Structures are given as structure tokens and as C-alpha cells.
N, C-alpha and C positions, 0 to 999 in steps of 0.2 A: 427817383426816376432813372431809368437807364439812358445811355446816350443813343441807343437805337431809336428808330421812329416809334413813338408810342402807339400810333394807330396807322395802319397801312392797309389800303384796299387794293385788291387785285381783281381784275375783271377779264379773265382769260377763259374762253370757251364757256362763258356763262357762269363759271365758278366765281364766288366772292369769298375772300378770306380777309378777315379783319383781325389784327393781332395787337394786343395791348400788353406791354411789359412794364408793370409798375415797379419792378425790382429786377435786378439781373438774374435772380433765381426763381422768378415767378412769371408765367405767361398765361394769357387767356386768348384762345383761338376761337373765333366764330366762323364757321364754314357754312356756306349756303349755296344751293343750286336749285332753281325752280322752287318747289315746295319743300325741299329738304333744308333743314337748319339744325346744326349740331354745335355744341360748345364743348371745349376741352380746357379745363383748368389744370395747369401743370406747375408743380412745385418741385424744385430740385434741391436735395440736401447733399451733404458730403458723401453719403453712402447709399442713399435711396432716392427714388423718384415716386411722386404721387400724381396720379392722373384721375381726375373726375370728368366723366363724359356725360353729356345729357343731350339726347336727340329730342328736341321739343316738337319735331314734326311727326314723331311716331306715336300715334294714339294707342297702339296696341301694347306699348311698354312705356308708360308714363313715369319712369323712375330713372334717377341718375345711377351711374355705375362708377365705382371707385376702385382703382387698382393702386396698390403700394407694393413696390418691388425693389430689389437691389439695383442700384444704378448699373446699367449695362456697360461693359467694357467699351471704351471709345466714345461714351456719351459726350456730346459737344454742346455746351450752352451758348456758344458764339456763332451758331449757324444763322443764315438768312431765314426770314419768316417761313418761306415755302419749304426749305430743307428741314427746319425745326419741326414743322407740322408732319412731314414724312417720317422723321425720326420718332415722333410720338405715335403715329399710326403703326409703325413697325414694332415698337416696343409693346404696345397694347395688343397687337395681333398675336404676339408670342405668349402673352398672359392669358388669352381667352381659351 
């Protein structure tokens, strides 16, 4: 277990983000807003990052998506939960 909070709930503007960090190199983000609910499983290696996303609220695309890419320059595994989620969204946005 990491020393960071293993489960953190944020309720700002109706958004709910729960983060579980079972290991310093592994994070699970659950993001919810109203009927929207999406999960991001992130594993960080020495040179690569793997992100599996699954939007369980989207009945039109009931499949997870997995991205494996070179770790972006400046990737920071020590960010706060909210900043870490933004980092993941930005990295995946570049891959799409």
C-alpha cells in the first residue's frame, strides 16, 4: 500500500472521484457525475504507461479501451489525486 490516501472522495460541482492506489505505480480512478461513470486503471512502468478506460455508463460502446504508450516526459507519479487524473486525461487525449 502507498502512503497516500487509499480512497479519497471529492464532491465538487457534483463530480465524484474515488482513487485507490494499491501500489505506488498503480492507480484506479472512478469518476462519476450524474449518470456518467468511468473507470481508469493506470499502471506506470520505468519507460511506459498503461491506461485501461471503461465508461460503464455508455451503452453505445460497452467495451474497455486500453492504451500503452511511452511514458511522457515529465510524468509525475507523486501528484495529488485530482492532478494525477488530469495527467491521465491529457496523456490519453494525445493517444486518441
